[in-house]
N, C-alpha and C positions, 0 to 999 in steps of 0.2 A: 568527620569520616567523609572520605573522598567518595564520590557518588559519579559514577558516569554513566549518562544515557546512551542508547543504540535505537535508532530508526530502521524497523526490520519488516519484513512480511514473512520470511521464513517458509518458503512455497517450492519445495520442503528445506526445512533445515538439513544443511550440507556441512562439508568439512571444510569448505570457505567461509563459513559463518563462525566456525571453531576457530579459526586463524582470526578471524575479526575481534571475536571477545577477547582472545589472549595478546593480540597486539595493543587493543585499547585498554586492558588492564595495565601493560608496560608503560604505556604512553601518558596515561593518566594518573597513573598509581592509584588504582580505583579500588575501594574496600566492598565496594558493591555496584553490582550491574543490574540496571534496571532497561527493559527493553518494552517501547512502545510499538506494537504489531497491528496491522491490518487485520480486519476480522475475516467476516466472510467472503468479502471482495476486495480486490486490490487495484493498487494506485492506476494500472494500466487497462482497468475493465475487464477483469477476469476474476473466475469462482476460482477461491484456493483450493489445491488437489487435495486437502484433507480439511476438515473444521480447525476452527481457532483453539479449542480445547486440546485436543492431540497436539497440535505444532507447538503450543505454548509448554506442554508437558515434555515435548522432547528438548525444546531449549531449557527447561529449569533440570534437567538431568545434564545439560551440557555445559553449565556455567553462568546460566542467567539467573540472578536472584528472583527480580520479580518481572512479571510479564502484565502488561496493562495493556487495553484494546484502545486503537486509533478511533474514535467516532468514526462512523460509515460516512458523515457529510463531509468529513476530512479526506477519507481514506480513498473514494473513489473521483479522486479531482487532478487537476493538473499540478504541476509541481510548487508551485507558490502557495496553494491552498493546503496542500499534503503537507508542506513544511511547516505553514504556520500552526497547524493542529499537533502535529508532531512535536514541535519545539517548545509550543505553550504548555503541550501536558507533560512534558519532562520537566519544565520548570517549575509547575505545581508541586511536581514531586521532591523538588529540593534539589535537584542534580547538580553538580560545580562544573561538569563538563559533558558534552557529547562528543562522540567520535566516529566518523562516517568513512566508508570507502568511498574511491575515488580513482577515475583514469589519472589524475594530476598526483594526489599522493603527497601534495605540497600546501601546507596549509596557507602559507604567505601568498601562493598563487589566487586563493579565493579572497583573501583579506585585501590584496591589491586589485583585484576584481572587483570587489564590491567599491572600492574608494573611486575605481575609474569609473565604475557605474553611476555612484552618487553624482559624480561631477559633470556627468555628461548624458543625465536623464533625458532631457528635451531633446538632444540629436537623437537619444535611442528612440524616444516616443515617436518622433517624426518619421523616422526611417521603418521604424515597425507597422505604422501605420499605410505608410506608401507601400510596403511589401503585402499588407494584408488587403489594399485596395486593388493590387494587382493579383489576385485571386491567389496567392500563396498560403500554404495553411500556417497556423500559427505557429509550430516549431521550426517551419524553415524561414518563416517571416522574422523569426525570433534570431535564429543564426544568422541570418542577414543584417539585422539591427545589431545584434554584438559585434560582428564583424567590421561595423562602420565606427567602431569605437575602440576596435583592436582586441575583442575579448574573444576571439577564435584562434588564438597562435597556439604555438607548443605547449606552452606552459600551462594555460588556461582554456582549454579548447571546451567551449560551450555547446559543441554538438554533440559530446558524449552524454550517455546518459545520467550516469554517478555524476559526473562534474555538475550537470544540470541541478540535479537535487540537492548536491553540495552547498551550490551556489545559494540554492532559495534557502537552506538552512542558515547560510550565513547573513542573507539578507532579513529575516526574520531575527535573529539574535540581535543584529545591528539597530535595525529599525524599532524593534520594543524595547531597546536597550536594556536587554537580560543579563545578568550576573553569572552569564555561562562561558567557560572557557572551549571554545570549538578545536577539534585537532581532526587529522585526517589520515588514514594509511592507503596505499596503493592498493589496488585489485591484484589479487596475485593469480597467473596461468591462464585464466580463462577471462574473456569480456560477457557482458552482461547478457547480450543476445548471440552468444555461439551457441552451435545447434549440436556439436560434436563432442564427446568426452576424450580426452586427450592426457588426463592426469588426474591424480586423485582428488586435486581441487578443480571441480567443475561447475558450471553456471547450472543453475535452478532452470532455465531454459532447455537444458541439452539433457538433465534428469529428467523431466517431465515429458519430454521429447522419446527418451527411451521407453518410458514407460506406457505414454499414449501410442506412439507412432509405430514402435518396434515391438511392442507386447512384451516387454522385457521384464521378467519377475523381479521385484524388488530387492528380494534377496542376491541378486546377481550384480547389484549396484552398490553392494556393501564397501567398495573401495572409496566411494565418493561420500558416503555419507556415514554416521556414527550409527551404532548399535540402537541408541535411543531411537533416531528417525525410524530406522527399521523396523523397529518394533511398533512404534506408533503407526506408522503406516499400515502395518499387517493388521492392528486392532480397531483400527477406525474400517478396514476394509471387511473386516470380520462383522462388524456391526452394520454398516452400510450396504453393504456388497457393492462397493464401487468406489472408484475416484472421480473428483468434479472435472470436469471437461466441458467447454460452450457447447459443442454439438448437443449434450444431453438436454441443453436447456431450450432449443431450437423448438420442439413443439409446444413449449407454454409461450415463449416469446412469440411466435408465429400467432397463436390464437389471442393474445393479448393486442396484437398490433391490427389483426383483421377486425377484432370486434369493436375497436376504437374509432372515435370519429376524428377527423383531422382537429377539430376544436380541443377534445380531450388530450390529443397527442402535443400539442403546442403547450400545453401545463407542465410537461415533464422537464425537468432539469436537463439541460444541454441540447434541446432541440430548439434551433432558432434559425433565421432566415428561410423559412418555408422548407427544411430538410424533411420535414414529416410528409409532405406530399411525394417525395423520392422514396420513403419508409415504405409508406402505402403501397405505392404503385409496384416496387419490387417484390411485394410481399405474395403478389398473386399467382408467381409460377415457379419460386425458388424451393431447392429441395434440400437446403442442407445452411446453417448457419455462416459457414465459410461463403460459400455462392451468395448469399445475402450480402454480407459485408461487401464482398467483391464489386457487387453491383451499383450499393449504396455510394462507394468510397469515391471521393472527388479530390483533387488538389487541397480544398478547403477543409474538407472533412477527412481526415486520416483515420486508417483503421482502428487506434487507440479512442480516437474522440466517438467512433461510431460504437465500438465496445461500452464505453461509458455510458454512452446513451441507452445501450440494450439494459446495462445493469440498472440505471434508474427506470427503465420502464418495468423490468422484472420485480422492481421495488416499489412501485408507484410512486417515485420522489418528484414532489413537485419543485418547481422553480421557488415558489415562495417558502416553500421550509428550508432551500439551502440558504436563501438571502437571509432569513431569520437566525436559524441556528449556527450558521459558520462564523457569527462575529465574536464568539468566546468560547472558552471551555468551561462547561456548567457541572461536569462530574469527572470522575477518574472510574473507569470500569475495570476492575481487577481480576484477572482469568487466574493468575496463578502465583506461588512464590515459594521459597526454600524457608527453611528455619532462619538463616541468616536475614532474607527479605521481610519478613514478618517482625524480628527484632527492629529493622530500621523503621519499618511502618508504625509499630508501636512508640517508637521516640519521636517520629515526627507528626503524628496524626492529630493531636492537639493544635499543630501550628497550620496546618493547611487549610485553605482558604475556601476550598471546595469538597463537596461529599466525596467519599469512595462508595461505590455499589460493588459488592461482591456477586450480586446476582439481579436477576429481573424482580421488580416488585409489584404490587397491585396498582400502586398510586405511582405511574409512571410519567417522570418528566416527558415533553415532547421529543427530545431527542433519543431517550431509551424507547420510545415509541416506533421510532424509525430503526433503531436497532433491533427490535423486534420483526419487525417487517422483514428485514434483510436476511435474518436467519430464517425464517419462514419461507423466503424466497429461495435461499441456498439448500434448505434441505426438500424442496419441493419435488426434487427430481427422483427422490428413495421410494423403496416400499412403505408403507403408511405405519407398520411395527417399528420401522429403523427410524421414521421420522420422530415417530412420539418418544422412542428411548435417548434420541440424541437432544431433542429439544428440551428435556426433563434437566440437562444441564444448564439450562439458562437458569433455572430456578434454585439449582444447589450452590452452595459457597466455593470459592476458588479453589483451584489444585494445590496441595500443600506436597513439595516434595522433601 
């Protein structure tokens, strides 16, 4: 059986994702599609617009056969660690291939880029260190270092967000010597950060902007998302009374920071180089999360890096936890499956090297305890009855479509 893995966030699931699924099936001749999906919080340090269960159900109704959760300790991270957790999770599930969207659209560009990188790692690291010492942010320093070894040319531009992630997927496959065939398809119509909707395939960023900034009813966006997503957005909103947005977490985050000492802040993952002083100082008179990030932001500390720090503050995730837990994949968290997906898991489960958890249990491994904290933080902005109703999902079995 050909099994293809996709690395996704589905925030929310839209027509571009349907295109990705169909093209991936065509390219890999897949019989079963498995998605590893970020949970409550996402790679760029943002809360998902709706919870992982409703996003998983929309995907299962739209062509995915199995949805598993990317562990939190990998999900809210830079591209290399995000890629490591995603690819290793899919490998444990026995995928033959992965297919990702990119600005390049040519897998040979990625293979050649990795070979170039491998041959010039020493030069890359020297240039990266020089750029960081000059006060550049890590993304800017990386771009400079990639450029120094010829990896920002038109065919393989590593300043583009999906190319960056794709390159990290290839690095993981190659460096871990995994039996996975990578492939890529070109992003269609919209760019990752596009904020305007110009066609039926729009970026998730532009869809969220319409919902939050322009207060557009989700039904009015049905030309950009399948019916399954519209239904799940409405269903979640009915239970929760809201969609998740960073500003809704501002009071909780502000309370956390103002009641923590500098010493306590320094323990949180992502807080380095004395940035805790800037976070504490700016907290005194800010009125919104947007203003707060703008006040903290520096060349070294980008918007995304600060958002990730804020997520780890919300979830009380320590440096020591990430250091210990991000070394391997200790379990698979199953969110949902179709009947085809269930048949596949029944065939392979005896050969799996790590356990599958369909729900939270009383005897929690340490990483699942972190997941529980993340879920509690995510639902903390909701009315108490909504919070209890949605947290019950963590104790149920997976969604079956």
